[in-house]
N, C-alpha and C positions, 0 to 999 in steps of 0.2 A: 265624324267617322269616314265620310267620303273623301274629305281632303287629306286625311291621314293615310288611308290605305289605297285610295285610288280605285278606278273602275276595275283594274286587273289585279289588285292586290289579293293575296291569299287565295288564288285561283277563283276569284270572284265569289268566294263563300260569304262575304259580308254584304253582297249586293241585295239578297232577299231581305235581310234584316234592315238595311238602310231604306229599302222600298216600303217596308211595313211601317217603319217609324215615321217617314215623311208623310205617308198616306194618313196614318192615325193622327199625326199632328195637324194636318190640314183639316180633317173632319172636325177635330176638337176645337180648332180655331173658329171655324164657321158656326159650330154649335154654340159656342159661348159668346159670339160676336154681337148678336142681337141684344141680349140683356146688358152686356157691357156698354155698348154704344148708347143705349137709352139711358142707363144710369149715369154715365159720364155727362151726357147732354143735360140731364135734369139737374145736375150739380152746378152747371153753368147757366144760371137763371136767365141772364140777358140774352144768351144765344137760344135757349130753349123756348123762350116766350116771344121771340122776334118773328114777325110775320106769320107764316104758316109752318114754322119749323116743328111745332108740337105735333101737328097733323102729319107732316112729312116723316118725322122720326118714328112715330108709332106705325105708320104704314110700312116703313122700311124694316123696322124690327119684326113686324108680323110676317113680312115677306121672307126675310132671312130665316126666321124661326121655322117656317114651313118648308123651305127649300134648301136647308143647309147641306143636305147630302148631295143634291144635284150641283150646287155651287162648288162643293169640294171636288166633285168629279170634273167639273169644268175647269177649275183651277189646275188640277193635275194634268188634264188633257192639254191645256194651254202651255203648261210647263214642258211637257214632252214635245209639243209642236215647236216652241221657241228653241229648245235645246237642239232638236234634230235639224231645224233649218239653219240655225247659227253654226252648228257643227258641220252641216253639209256644205254651206257656203265656204267655211274655212277649209274643208278638205279639197273642194274644187279649186279654191285660190291657191292652196299649197301645191296641188298637183300641176296646175298650169305653170306655176313658177318653176317647178322641178323640170317640166318638159322644156321650158325655155332655156334653162341652164344645161339640160342634158342632151341637147341636139346641136351642140357647137361643132361636133364632128359628124360624119355621115354614118359611121359604123364603129363598133368596138367588139373585140374578141376578148374572152377570158380563157386563160390556159393555166394548167397546174403542172408542177414538176414532182409532186408527191401526193399521196393520199393516205388516210388512216384506215387500216384494216383491223377487224376485230375477230378474235378466235371464238371458239364455242363457250369459253368462260368469260367473255366480255372484255378481255384484255386487248388494249389497242397497241398497234405497232405501225410505224411509218414505212411505207413502201415507195420506193423511187419510181417515177414515171419517165425518167430521162432515158430516151431511146436513141437509136443511131441517128435519126433525123435531127434530134435536138443537138447532139454533139457535132454532127456534120454542119449544122447551121450556126453553131456557136451561140445558142440560145436566142438567135435573132429570128423572130416570127416572120418577118418579111421575107427573109431568105428561105425559111421552111415552106411558107405558103407558095412562093414562086416555084419551088421544086415540085409542088403537088398539082399545079394547074394543068400540066400536060397529062398527068395520070388521070385526072377527072374530066378531061376534054373541055377545059375552060380556056378562054383567051389568056394571053400572057398577063402576068401580074402587073407589069409596068403599064400595060394598056388599060387595065381596069382601075388601078389606084394611082391617083395623082400625087399624094403625099401620105406619109404615115409616121407614127411615133409609138414607141414601146416603153411602158412603165413597168419595171421589175420591182416586185415587193419582196424584201429580204426579211427573214425572221429576226426578232429581238426579244429581250427579256423584260422590256418596259411595258407595264400595264397601268390601268387606272389606279390600282393600289400603289404602284410606284410613285405616281404623282401625288397621291394622298400622303405618303410618307414624306415627300419632299416639301409639300406646301401646307399640309394640314387640311386641305380642302377635300371633301368626300363627294364622289359622284352621286351617291345615294341621297345626299342632301340637296343636290342641285337639280337632278332630273325628277320629273313628275312622279308622284306616288304610284307605285304598282307597275311602272313601265319597264323596270329592270329588276333583276334579282342580285343578291350579293355575288353570285358567280360571274355576273357580267363584269364586275370590276377586276376580275382576274384575267380577262381576255387581253392578250398581248398585242401591242401595236406592231406594224410592219415598218421597215426602213425603206426609204426611197432616195435614190441618188438625185441630187439637185439637177444634174444634166438631163436625166430622164423626165423629171418633173417639168422643167422648162421646155423641153422638146414637145411634150404633150400640151402645155399651155400655149406655146406658139402655134401649134396645129389648130387649137381651139380659139385662136384670136385673142388670147389673154396676155397681159403684160408679164414679163419675166420677173422672177424673184431672185434675190441675192442672199445666199447663205455662205458666210465667210467661215474660215477655219475657226474652230472653237465654238461655232454656233449651230443651232438646229431650228427648224421651223415646224410648229405643230400644224397639222392639216386635218380638217374635218369638213365634209360637205353634208353631214347629217345634222339636221336642225336640233335634234334632241340633245346631242352632246356638245354643241358649239358654245352655249353659255358657260358650261363648266370649263372647257379648254380655254376660253377667253379669260376667265378668272385665274386659271393656272398660269397662263402666259404672262399676265400682268405682273406676277411675282418673279418672272424670269428665272426659274429654277435651273440648276445645273444637273443635267440628265446623263447618267453613265451609259455610254454606248461602247460595249467591249471594255477596253482599257482607257477610253477617252472620255473626258467630261465635256459635254456640249451644253452651252447656255442657251436656253430657249429665247427666241425673239419675242418682243413684247406683243406683237400682233400675230394672229393666226391666219392661215389661208382657209378660205371657205368655198372656193370655186369648184364646180364639178368639171372634171377633165376627161370624161368618157361619155359614151352614148348610153343613156339610161333614163328611165322614167321615174325611178325611185333611188334617191341618193342613199348610199349605205356605208360610205367610208367614215366610220365613227371616230377613229383615232389612228392617224398615221404620222410618221416623223420624217421630214425631209432633211437630209444630212449632206455634208460635203462628200464628194465621190470617194475620196480615199478613206472615209470612215466606215465603208461597207466592205465586208469580206465574205467569202463563201458563195454559195449558189442561192439564187432566188427561190422562194417557195411557190410563187405564182406570178403571173404577168397579165397586164391589160394592154391590149394593142389597139390603137386608134387609127382610123383611116379616113381619108378624103377620097371619095369615089370620083372617077373621071366622068365628064358629061356623056350621057347616053349609055353608060355601062352599068347602070343600077341593076337591071334584070339579070345579065350574066353573072354579075358579082354575087347577087343574092342566091342564084342557082348554085354557084360554086360553094358558098357558105353552107347552104342547106345540105348539099351532098357530103360535105365534111362532117357536119353535125349529126348526120344519120348513121355514121359508123358506130358499130356496137362494141368493139373491143376497147376497154378502158386504156390499156397501154398504148394503143394506136391513136385513139380519138382525143386524148387529153391535150395533145399539142400538135400543131400550134393553135387549134381551135377546139375548146371544150364546149363553149356556148357563145352565142353572138347576138347582138342587137343592132338594128339599123334605125336611123332617124325616122323612117317611114313607119316602122313597126311601133316605135315609141309613141309617135303621134296617134296612130290608129288605136293602140291600146288605151291611151289617155282619153281619147274621145269616147270610147266605149264605156270606160269606167266613170267618166264624168257624167255621161247620160244615165248610168245606173244610179249613181249617188244623187243626181238631181231628182230622179223619180222617187227613190226611196225616202230621201231626207226632205227635200224641199216640197215636192208635189204633195206627198202624204201630210207633211206639216201644215201646208196651207189648207188642205181639205179639213184637217182637224180644227183649225182656226175658224173656218167658215161654219163648220158644224156647231162649235161652241157659241159663236155669235148668233147663229140661227136659233139655238135653244134659248139663249137669253132673250132674244127678241120675242119669241113665242110666249115666254113666261111674262114679260112685261105687257104685251098686248092683251094677254088673258087677264092679268091683274087690272089693267085699265078698264077692260069691259066689265069685270066683276064689281069694280069700285066706282063705276060711273055715277051711281046715285049719291055717293059721298061727295064727289066733286060738284054735283048739281046742288047739293045742300049747302056747300061752301058758297056757291054763287048766290043762293037765295039769302044767305046770311050777310051778303054784302061784300064778299071778297072779290077784288078786281081780277079781271082775266089775266093780267100780267103776273099777279101773285100766284094764281092757281097754276099757270104754266110753269112758273119758277119752281113750285113744289114738285110738280110732275117731272120737270127736267132734273132736279136734284136726285130724285129717286132712281130715274133711269141711269144717270151718270154713276151713282154709287153702285148699283147692281151690276153694271158693266165693268166698273173700275176695280172693285174688290177682288174678283177672281184673277184679273190681269195683274194687279199689284202683287198678289201672293205668288202667282206663276213667275213673275219677274224676279222676286226674291229667291225662289228656288233655283231659277236659271242662273243667276249671278253666282250662286254657290257651285252649282254643277259645272258651269263653264270653266271654273278654275281647273277642274280635272279634265274636262273634255279638251281644253286648250292644249294641255300636255299630250293628250292622246293624238290630237291632230298634228302635233309637231313630228310625229312618226312619218307623216306624209310630206313634211317640209314646212318652211317658214310661212306664216300668214299674218295679216294685220288684223288682230282681234278687234281693235276699236272700229276700224272701217267695216268689218263684218257685222259687228253688233249694231252699228248705226244704220247700215243698209237693211238689216233684218228688221230693226225697229221701225224704220220708215215704211216698209212694205206692210208690216203687220198693222201698224196704226192706220194706214190707209184703208185696209180691208175691214178691220175692227171698227174704225171710226165711221165708215160708210154704213155698216149695220146699225151702229148706235144712232146715227142721225135719222135713218129710215124708221127705226123703232120709235124714237121720240116723236117725230112728226105724225106717225100713224097713231100712236097712243093719244096724242093731243087731239087728233081728228075724231077719235072715239069719245073723248071726254067732253070737249067743248060744245058740240051740238046739244048736249043735254041741258045746257044752261038756258036755252031759249024758252 
């Protein structure tokens, strides 16, 4: 159910049901485990009668039978800890990669040339934001901004900005549904369950002139791309949609742009070419310059700030963004981000995720290991006379230690194995959710999490075993 609907599917209405089912299943598993293990072992006579296995298995069955509820709770708690830490590390890894890719330039502005207005009946209409400054500057944000510096008492634009590039986004009729019709590939089948809705596939891509795209790439220190006549390039820096667009591009469909058919290149572009901490360009199309007509819907403006001009540049941007009038404030700056802001926000968010996911996760692991340790030490103390009787019957110390070791291993391992099984299932969905923040290496994340967990969990296991043996062994003398 979790893999089919995802964490966000159906407004998370299935999550309580999934939680109840997995909790009940875990309790029933441990409830039936003691009898099943003992019966299965008794059927394998050579195993059951070897050494002290008969004693060890009955001790284990008795322990599980009396503590199945607490072991179920421990297994579920370990599951939450593993999932939160694994997901937390994945989110941090994805955000750090996003920041690295999103600060190739010093600052980015976003400006709009139109906005949707809604009347009292909820009907939408498009209202133009093109004003005199836009027309006077011929849609060039650098020209418009340079005209505003004197008005706001800022240094000249050329003294503050070393280099700049503007990417205009033009409207199109191409959507994910269009790609579905051309290739038979459905976005809903590719993206993780519950992350998108059917309406997402109707969202239309923007067109970008290859000259604008290359100017921004050059500013960001990236290689130029070539888009010949009759071709187009699919671009997405959003990790969630990249696998789908990669599959679409492999088929090289012919996409209708106006009256022209443009064949998609086999490879897609995935680089971020603006200053941002979260990549959001899910689906854009880079086309030859002459394939674009009309006016852009919005624009992104990238800038490299001159040395020593960071503070006056930021003050100027803040003064522009504080304007209240929509008609006036939309262009040439509706909102802006600087590399310093992106890094600061990333550090704050990373610290928050680290605390909520990783720190709390490790606290839960330590608590579970401590509970298991207390249970085993209490059992060892209660059963000391039984171990003493084994010694009087002639069982060697190595055999008694082996029986105790097996019991402690199984009691620590069973909840962990069940938790790992739950985590493997859940991480298939959590992985898709983490992709919202950016790409991350799931294998490396899982291995690093496993190594840290095993170190903490294993340390508690060893301390528990040696402490229990110290309780049991003196009784033999």
